[in-house]
N, C-alpha and C positions, 0 to 999 in steps of 0.2 A: 773725533772720538765722542762718545756719549758719556756723560757723567752719571755714574750709578746712583740710585736713590739713597743708598746708605750714607753718602757724604752729606754732612750738615754744615761744614765751615770751609771757607777758602782763605788762605793766608798768602799774601803776595809780597815778594821783593818789589822794589819800586824801580830803581834805575836800570834801564835795559830790559825790564819786564813789562812795566806799564807804560813808561814813556821812553822816548829815544834820547835819553840824557847822558848816556855813557861818554860821548865825546865832549860834553860841555865843560867839565872840569879841566882836562888837558888843554882844550882850545882857549879857555879863559886864562890859563897860566901864560900861554904864548901871547895872547892879546895884551895882557897887562904888562908883561915884560917888555914887549915891543914899544909900548907907550913910553917907557923910560930908556929907549934906545938900545935894548939888548934882545937878541933872539936866542933863546935857549939852545945849547948844542944838543947833540943826540943823547949824550950821557945824562945831561941835566933833565931832558925831557923824559927819558926812561925812568930816572929816579923819581920824578914827580908822579908819573903814571903808577909806579909801584906803590908809592905812598897813598895816592888817591884811591886806588883800587884794593889796597891792603894785600899786595902780592908778596909772598915770601917774607924775607927778613926786612921789612920796610921801616922807614922813619916817618914819624907823624908829619902830615902835610904842612902844618904851621911851621915846623922846624925847617923843612925843606925850602919853603918859601922865604923864610927869614934868612937862612944861610945864603940863598941865591942873591937876595938883595944886598947882603953884606959883602959877599964875594965880588960882586960886580960894582960895588960902590955906587949904587943907584942914588939918584937925586931924591930920595925919600927914605925916611926912617924904616928899618926892617919891619917893625911892628905895624906901621902904617901901610906898608906894602901888603902885608898879610890881610889887613882889614879891607884894603881896596880890592884885593883878589876876591874875597868872599862877598863884598857888595856887588861887584861886577858879575860874579857867578850867579847870585840870586836873580839879577836882571836877565842874564842869559838863559837861566833855567826856565823862565816864563815862556820862552820861545820853543822849548822842547815839546815836540808833538807826541800825542798818544800813539802807541803802536797799533797795528792793524787789528781791528775787532775788539779792542779793549773797552772802549766806551759802551758799546752795545752789550758786551758780556757783563760788565759791572752792573749796569742798570737792570738787566734781566735777572741777574743773580739776586740783587737787592729786592726786586719785586717778588721773587719766588721764596724769599725768607731765609736765604743763607746768611750765616754769620760771616762777616768779612773784616779782615785785619791787614794792615801793612806792617811788615818787619823789615827795617832797612838800616843800613849803616850810615845813612844820611842823617843830618841833624833834624830834630823835629820841626824847626823853622823852615828848613828846606823842603821837607815833606809837605808842610802846610802850604808853601808857595805853589807846589805842584797841584795839590788838591783844590786850592782856590782857583787856579788858572783853568782847570778842567771841570769845574763845578762838581767835584767829587766829595766835598766835605761831608755831605749827608749820607754818602754811600757806605762809609766804613764805621764799624762799631768803635774802634780805637786804633791807635798807631803805636808802634814801638820803634823808637829811633836810637841814635847813637848814645844819647844821654841816659837811656834806660837800661843799658847793658854794660857789663864789664869785660866780656869776652866776645870777640868778633868771629864771624863765620871763618873757617868751617866748624867752630864750636857751635853747638845747637842752642846755646843759652836763650837767644832771642826768640827762637821758635818754641822752645819749651815754655817760656813765660807766656807767650801768646796762647798756646794750647791750654795751659792751666787757667788762664783768665777767661777764655771762651767758655770753658766748662763742658767740653765734649771730648771723648776719647781721641787720641791721636789717629786711631784707625778710621775715624770719621772725618778727618781733615785732609784737604788737598793743599799742597804748597806749590806755588808757581815760582820758578827760578830761571835765570838766564846764565848763571855763573857756576863754575866748577865748585868753588868753596861753598857757595850757597846750596847747591844740590847735595853736597856731602852733609852739610848741617841739617838740611831738611830731612834727609834719609835717616840721620842719627836721631832725629826727633820722633821718628816712628810714623810719620805721615806718608801718604801717597804723594809722589813727587812728579810734577810735570815740568820738563825742561823746555824752554822756548828759545828758538834760534834767532829770530828776526832782529832783536836789539843788539846783536853782536856784529862788530865790523870784521871779525876774524873767527876762525873755527875754534870753538870752545869745547872742552871735554865735559860732556853732560852725562857720562856713563853712570853716575850715581842716581840719576833720575829713573823712575819706573817707566816713563815713556817720554819721547821727545817730539815736539811739534814745531811748526814754523811760527805760528801765531795763534791768537785767541779765536780767530775766525774758524779754526778747525775744531773748536769745542762746542758741543751741543748739550744744552741743559734740557733734561726731560721734564714733562709736565706742562 
């Protein structure tokens, strides 16, 4: 698809939209648990995934991890188990590759003068790790992470904050999302929403998006 000239700003989700990082959190949970001799069962794995992706009536991932360590009487304090998970996650996150067409699209958009922002449920330190790893730190005007919001997607708070700070009308913004709740939040913010499939390992409901593409290679910038 061609991006119409009326659009002045691009707002991006990160995990599963820019980088193939969706599996990293759950895989890290299994990795660290196995280090202490326990493989999470199906229910424990699902509970973690729900907390990590903030699906439904979820529990904070730190609580899920701490409870797991305590329940299995691991040879590590629950708080240290949580810390080790996040330390390992950051290491693993550096290995998450950019999705198809992302790097080229970002640099072209920057060169053409688009405002560009990340709005993610990830912590700002995690976002910074991804930006450093892919040499994208100078691409984005600013980032909004977990610490900057009080309500998570599908609430549009993060996107509304980004649009306000960018200083252009929502009607001149395009938001890129790979998740159902993210697309709902983006639509509620009043922007044009592009859903992206490639970063998902399973079929995701992106019906809230205005259009759905496979990846960034299918997007053409005019001019």
